[in-house]
C-alpha positions in Angstrom: 80.8 86.8 68.7 83.6 84.4 69.3 84.9 84.1 72.9 88.0 82.3 74.1 88.4 81.5 77.8 91.8 80.3 79.1 92.1 79.0 82.6 94.1 75.9 83.7 91.2 74.8 85.9 88.4 76.0 83.7 85.8 77.4 84.4 87.4 78.7 87.6 86.4 82.4 88.1 84.8 82.4 84.6 82.0 79.9 85.7 79.1 82.3 85.5 80.1 84.5 82.6 81.1 81.6 80.3 77.8 79.9 81.0 75.8 83.2 80.4 77.5 83.7 77.0 77.0 80.1 76.0 73.3 80.4 76.8 72.9 83.4 74.5 72.4 82.8 70.8 74.9 84.1 68.3 78.0 83.4 70.4 80.6 80.7 70.0 82.4 80.0 73.3 85.6 78.0 73.3 87.8 77.3 76.3 91.4 76.0 76.9 92.4 74.3 80.1 94.9 71.8 81.6 93.9 68.4 80.4 94.7 66.9 83.8 92.1 69.0 85.4 89.5 68.4 82.7 89.8 64.7 83.1 88.7 65.0 86.7 85.3 66.6 86.0 82.3 66.2 83.8 81.4 68.3 80.8 80.8 71.9 82.1 78.3 73.1 79.5 77.2 71.5 76.2 77.5 74.9 74.4 81.2 75.3 75.3 83.9 73.6 73.3 86.7 72.8 75.8 90.2 71.8 74.6 92.9 70.5 76.9 96.6 71.0 76.8 99.2 68.7 78.2 102.5 69.5 79.9 105.7 67.7 79.1 108.6 70.0 80.1 109.5 70.2 83.8 112.3 72.2 85.5 115.6 70.5 85.2 117.9 69.9 88.2 120.3 72.6 87.0 117.6 75.2 86.6 118.0 78.2 88.9 115.6 77.8 91.9 114.1 81.2 91.2 113.2 80.2 87.7 111.4 76.9 88.4 108.0 78.5 88.6 108.6 80.7 85.6 109.8 77.8 83.6 106.6 76.0 84.3 104.6 79.1 83.4 106.5 79.4 80.0 105.7 75.7 79.4 102.0 76.3 80.0 102.1 79.4 77.8 103.7 77.5 75.0 101.2 74.6 75.3 98.3 77.1 75.1 99.9 78.9 72.2 100.2 75.6 70.2 96.6 74.8 70.9 95.5 78.3 70.0 97.4 78.0 66.7 95.5 74.7 65.9 92.2 76.4 66.6 93.2 79.3 64.4 94.1 76.9 61.5 90.6 75.5 61.9 89.1 78.9 61.4 88.4 80.0 65.0 89.3 83.6 65.6 88.1 85.1 68.9 87.0 88.7 69.2 87.5 88.5 72.9 90.0 86.5 74.9 89.5 86.1 78.7 92.3 84.6 80.6 93.7 84.0 84.1 97.4 84.8 83.7 98.6 83.5 87.0 99.9 80.2 85.6 101.5 81.6 82.5 98.8 80.6 80.0 98.3 84.1 78.7 101.9 84.8 78.0 101.7 84.4 74.2 98.0 84.7 73.4 98.4 88.3 72.2 100.9 87.0 69.6 98.5 84.4 68.3 95.4 86.6 68.3 96.6 90.2 67.9 93.3 91.5 66.6 91.3 90.3 69.6 90.6 92.2 72.8 92.3 90.6 75.7 90.8 90.7 79.2 92.9 89.2 82.0 91.7 88.3 85.5 94.2 89.6 87.9 93.7 87.7 91.2 96.8 88.5 93.2 100.1 90.3 92.9 102.8 89.2 95.4 104.5 91.8 97.5 107.3 91.4 100.0 105.5 93.5 102.5 101.9 94.7 103.2 100.1 91.5 102.3 100.5 87.8 102.9 104.4 87.5 103.0 105.7 87.8 106.5 102.3 88.5 107.9 102.4 85.5 110.1 105.4 85.4 112.6 104.9 81.6 112.8 105.7 81.4 109.1 108.7 83.7 108.5 110.2 84.2 105.0 113.8 83.8 104.1 115.6 86.3 101.9 115.3 83.8 99.0 111.5 83.7 99.5 111.4 87.5 99.2 113.6 87.7 96.2 111.7 85.0 94.3 108.6 87.2 94.5 109.8 89.4 91.7 110.2 86.5 89.4 106.9 85.0 90.6 105.1 88.0 89.3 106.7 87.9 85.8 103.9 86.2 83.9 101.3 88.5 85.4 103.4 91.6 84.5 103.6 90.4 80.9 99.8 89.8 80.9 99.2 93.3 82.4 101.2 94.9 79.7 99.6 93.1 76.8 96.0 93.0 78.1 93.5 95.6 76.8 91.9 95.5 80.2 92.2 93.8 83.5 89.7 92.7 86.2 90.2 92.1 89.9 87.5 90.8 92.2 88.1 93.3 95.1 89.5 96.7 95.6 92.2 95.5 97.9 93.4 92.8 95.5 93.5 95.5 92.7 95.6 97.7 95.0 98.4 95.1 95.2 99.4 95.7 91.6 102.0 98.3 90.5 100.7 101.9 90.7 101.8 102.8 87.1 99.8 99.9 85.7 96.8 99.7 88.0 94.6 102.0 85.9 94.2 99.1 83.4 92.4 97.1 86.1 88.7 97.4 87.0 87.1 95.9 90.1 84.5 93.3 89.2 83.7 90.3 91.3 82.5 87.2 89.5 79.4 87.1 91.7 77.6 84.6 93.9 74.1 83.2 93.4 72.4 84.6 96.4 69.0 83.2 95.2 70.3 79.6 95.5 72.6 80.3 98.5 70.2 81.2 101.3 69.1 80.1 104.8 67.2 76.9 105.2 65.8 76.2 108.7 65.1 72.6 107.7 68.7 71.9 106.5 70.4 68.8 107.8 73.7 67.1 107.0 74.2 63.3 107.2 77.9 62.5 107.5 79.0 58.9 108.2 76.9 57.9 111.2 76.1 61.4 112.3 73.2 63.7 111.5 73.7 67.4 112.1 70.8 69.9 111.8 69.8 73.5 112.4 69.1 74.1 116.0 72.1 72.2 117.2 75.0 74.2 118.6 77.4 73.9 115.6 80.6 75.9 115.0 81.7 75.8 111.4 85.0 76.4 109.6 85.6 76.1 105.8 88.6 76.3 103.6 89.6 74.7 100.3 92.6 73.2 102.2 93.3 73.4 106.0 96.4 75.6 106.0 97.8 78.7 107.8 96.8 81.1 105.0 93.2 80.6 106.0 94.0 80.7 109.7 93.6 77.0 110.4 96.3 77.0 113.0 94.6 79.9 114.9 91.2 78.2 114.8 92.7 74.9 116.0 94.5 76.7 118.9 91.1 78.1 120.0 89.4 74.7 120.3 90.4 73.6 123.8 89.0 76.7 125.4 86.0 77.0 123.0 84.9 73.4 123.6 85.4 73.7 127.3 83.2 76.8 127.5 80.5 75.3 125.3 80.1 71.6 126.4 77.2 71.0 124.0 78.9 72.4 120.9 80.2 70.4 117.9 82.7 71.6 115.4 82.4 70.9 111.6 85.6 71.6 109.6 85.5 71.4 105.8 88.7 71.3 103.7 91.3 69.0 102.3 94.8 68.1 103.5 96.6 69.7 100.6 98.2 73.2 100.4 96.5 75.7 98.1 98.6 78.6 99.3 101.8 79.1 101.2 104.4 76.7 102.5 104.3 73.0 102.0 105.2 70.7 104.9 107.7 67.8 104.4 106.3 64.9 102.4 103.8 62.8 104.2 102.8 65.6 106.6 99.8 67.9 106.6 98.6 70.8 108.8 95.6 69.0 110.1 97.6 66.3 111.7 100.3 68.8 112.8 97.8 70.9 114.8 95.9 67.8 116.2 99.2 66.6 117.6 100.0 70.1 118.9 96.8 70.1 120.9 98.3 67.2 122.9 95.1 65.6 124.1 93.5 68.9 125.2 90.6 68.5 122.8 87.7 66.0 122.8 88.0 65.0 119.1 84.7 63.2 119.2 83.1 66.6 119.1 85.3 67.8 116.2 84.4 66.4 112.7 86.8 66.8 109.8 84.5 66.5 106.8 87.2 66.8 104.1 86.2 68.2 100.7 82.5 68.0 100.2 80.1 68.1 97.2 78.8 71.6 96.8 75.3 70.8 98.0 76.7 69.2 101.2 79.0 72.2 101.8 76.0 74.5 101.5 74.2 72.5 104.1 77.1 73.0 106.5 76.7 76.8 106.2 72.9 76.5 106.6 73.1 74.5 109.8 75.9 76.7 111.3 75.3 78.4 114.6 78.5 80.4 114.2 80.8 80.4 111.2 84.4 81.3 111.7 86.5 82.7 108.8 90.1 83.7 108.9 92.5 84.8 106.1 95.9 86.3 105.7 95.9 89.6 103.7 95.3 87.6 100.6 92.6 86.5 98.1 89.1 86.7 99.6 87.4 83.3 99.7 84.1 82.7 97.9 83.0 80.8 101.1 83.0 84.1 103.1 80.5 85.7 100.7 78.5 82.5 100.6 78.3 82.4 104.4 77.1 86.0 104.3 74.5 85.0 101.7 73.2 82.2 103.9 72.9 84.7 106.7 75.4 83.0 109.0 76.5 84.5 112.3 80.1 85.2 111.4 83.2 85.7 113.4 86.1 86.7 111.1 89.6 88.0 111.2 90.0 91.8 110.8 92.3 91.5 107.9 92.1 93.8 104.8 90.1 91.5 102.5 87.5 91.0 105.2 87.4 94.7 106.1 86.5 95.6 102.6 83.3 93.6 102.7 82.1 93.9 106.3 82.3 96.2 109.3 82.8 95.0 112.9 79.5 94.8 114.8 77.6 95.5 111.6 77.6 92.3 109.5 80.1 90.3 111.6 82.2 90.3 114.7 85.9 90.8 113.8 89.0 90.0 115.8 92.7 90.2 115.5 93.9 87.3 113.3 96.4 86.0 115.9 94.2 86.4 119.0 92.6 83.0 119.5 91.3 84.2 122.9 89.3 87.0 121.2 88.0 84.4 118.7 86.7 82.3 121.5 85.1 85.3 123.3 83.2 86.4 120.2 82.0 82.9 119.2 80.8 82.3 122.8 79.0 85.6 122.8 77.1 84.6 119.6 76.3 81.1 120.9 75.1 82.5 124.3 72.9 85.2 122.9 71.9 84.2 119.4 68.8 86.3 119.2 70.8 89.5 119.7 72.7 88.8 116.5 69.6 88.2 114.2 69.8 91.7 112.7 73.6 91.2 112.1 72.9 88.0 110.2 70.3 89.9 108.1 72.7 92.7 107.3 75.3 90.2 106.2 72.8 88.7 103.8 71.7 92.1 102.6 75.3 93.1 101.9 75.9 89.9 99.9 72.8 90.5 97.8 73.3 94.2 97.2 77.0 94.1 96.3 77.8 90.6 95.1 74.6 89.0 93.7 75.3 87.2 90.4 72.1 88.0 88.5 71.4 91.6 89.5 74.9 93.0 90.1 78.0 91.2 88.9 76.8 89.4 85.7 75.2 92.5 84.2 78.5 94.3 84.8 80.5 91.6 83.1 78.2 91.6 80.1 78.3 95.4 79.9 82.1 95.3 79.8 82.1 92.7 77.0 79.6 94.7 75.0 
């Protein structure tokens, strides 16, 4: 069969299923992605033909502010459509199209390939209440922020109407979509490789002139970027008390200085520096190590040497890193927000706390550091949950392949 994957940052969430199809005989697998992203990474798989599109049009100064994002989505949709037409002229006709519609790339694919079955990955539908918006009182939304949400969802709504089927990775993320369209969407996580992602008592991380290893008292925090959506500000607010109570502990923080989700700071500023300055000298920064963005193998070692792993998130997309920390068997302290509550129960696979309660965060981390042996069974249950519900080879990938069949 012929498969077409469309994702501006391919492979993205299609990492495992695209590889699995390319490894099977009798399939032709083609992908379309943003050329700027393709240029920054090596060839993903020799059996997948990847084509890049470029973007020329940008929002003009007289474009209505609500439409700037939609205009960019239309531009992406047009660029993908042109590239799809070229592929069609060369004889490529996909039976199945799998696309992430969040950036507008799926807007016109049904017009180019009307005979194909179209499956869209529905990651997150923005709402003015009940999820990320206005969740954090430190990050209030204006009336314009709220009104723009309707337009922000436009490309996804078009994709949901035209798709033959939708997929969301969690039940909570699926529930964010409109009630009258939600029946099109199935819950199917992309899966994590729990065979490769496991505990390693011999793990060690060398970073600059430091060597960190299992057995040290290491508190870890991981996010793609250090930003409020992942509770970075709450974690930073906990550090003065946490480090004072655990004088031998060190903190390893993984993540970049960009903004993946939420509000940008003024040019030249980032949340890391903002909250360092807010600490006003109350933290011994020699014990706090900002590792930046790490290669995957190094990131995995961070989880493997962790004494306690802290995870926070707004009511928003669940991070892969949370499931990977579970797969490693980390001792986890996490915010009791909806995405987390879907996966774990308090006192069962993790200790949960109110997102905004940095004092409770400290108490739970200290309890795990003080009595680590008491939490061995909790760590095992976290690992068992990751394996039984989210394992790539035994759970998620077979479900993906069954849907495609």
